[in-house]
C-alpha positions in Angstrom: -133.0 -83.5 -19.7 -136.5 -82.6 -20.8 -138.7 -82.5 -24.0 -139.8 -78.8 -25.5 -143.3 -79.6 -26.4 -144.2 -76.4 -27.3 -142.4 -72.8 -27.4 -142.5 -70.0 -28.8 -139.8 -67.4 -30.2 -142.0 -64.3 -30.7 -145.2 -65.1 -31.4 -147.5 -61.9 -32.5 -151.1 -61.5 -33.9 -152.4 -58.3 -35.2 -156.2 -57.8 -35.5 -156.4 -53.7 -37.5 -153.1 -52.4 -35.1 -154.4 -53.7 -31.9 -152.1 -57.0 -30.4 -154.3 -59.6 -29.3 -150.6 -61.6 -28.6 -146.9 -59.8 -28.8 -143.7 -61.0 -29.1 -145.2 -63.9 -27.0 -141.6 -65.9 -26.3 -142.2 -69.8 -23.9 -140.9 -73.2 -23.5 -143.6 -75.8 -21.9 -141.4 -80.0 -21.5 -142.6 -82.5 -20.9 -144.8 -83.8 -18.4 -145.0 -80.0 -16.6 -148.7 -78.6 -16.9 -149.3 -75.2 -17.6 -152.3 -72.7 -17.6 -152.7 -70.2 -19.7 -155.5 -67.7 -16.8 -157.0 -64.6 -18.0 -159.2 -62.3 -18.2 -160.9 -62.1 -21.7 -159.1 -60.6 -24.5 -156.5 -61.5 -22.8 -155.4 -63.6 -25.9 -155.6 -67.0 -24.7 -158.1 -68.6 -27.6 -155.3 -66.9 -30.3 -152.3 -67.9 -28.7 -154.1 -71.6 -28.9 -154.7 -70.6 -32.3 -151.4 -70.2 -33.7 -150.5 -73.0 -31.4 -152.6 -74.7 -33.8 -151.6 -73.4 -37.0 -155.5 -72.1 -37.4 -155.2 -68.5 -37.6 -151.1 -67.2 -39.3 -148.3 -65.3 -37.3 -147.9 -61.0 -37.3 -144.9 -61.9 -36.9 -142.5 -65.0 -34.0 -142.4 -68.4 -34.9 -143.4 -71.6 -32.9 -143.7 -75.0 -32.8 -145.8 -78.2 -31.3 -144.8 -80.9 -30.6 -141.7 -80.4 -32.7 -143.6 -79.0 -35.7 -143.7 -76.0 -37.0 -147.4 -73.9 -35.7 -147.1 -72.4 -40.1 -146.2 -75.1 -42.1 -146.9 -78.4 -39.9 -150.2 -77.8 -38.6 -152.1 -80.0 -40.0 -149.7 -83.0 -38.6 -150.8 -80.8 -35.2 -153.9 -81.1 -35.4 -153.9 -85.6 -36.3 -152.2 -84.9 -32.9 -153.3 -82.8 -30.7 -157.2 -81.5 -28.6 -158.7 -78.6 -29.1 -162.1 -77.4 -28.4 -162.2 -73.2 -28.9 -165.6 -71.3 -27.9 
């Protein structure tokens, strides 16, 4: 059975009435290759920042490597390398 390494449930981020991410639910299993693709402004960077705890979601939740992105973001960032523009 595959281990889930990234999971979101209803993940939403709103900025002044505009939704950068709206109700994102996904599961990524260990050893899967997953691409987050879309045009500028589609919410890709916001999603990654939510996953790593760099932003707090307006609603919903996320976990990375079994760690809660809101309450255990330091442990996530110790294990995940990320560079955003």
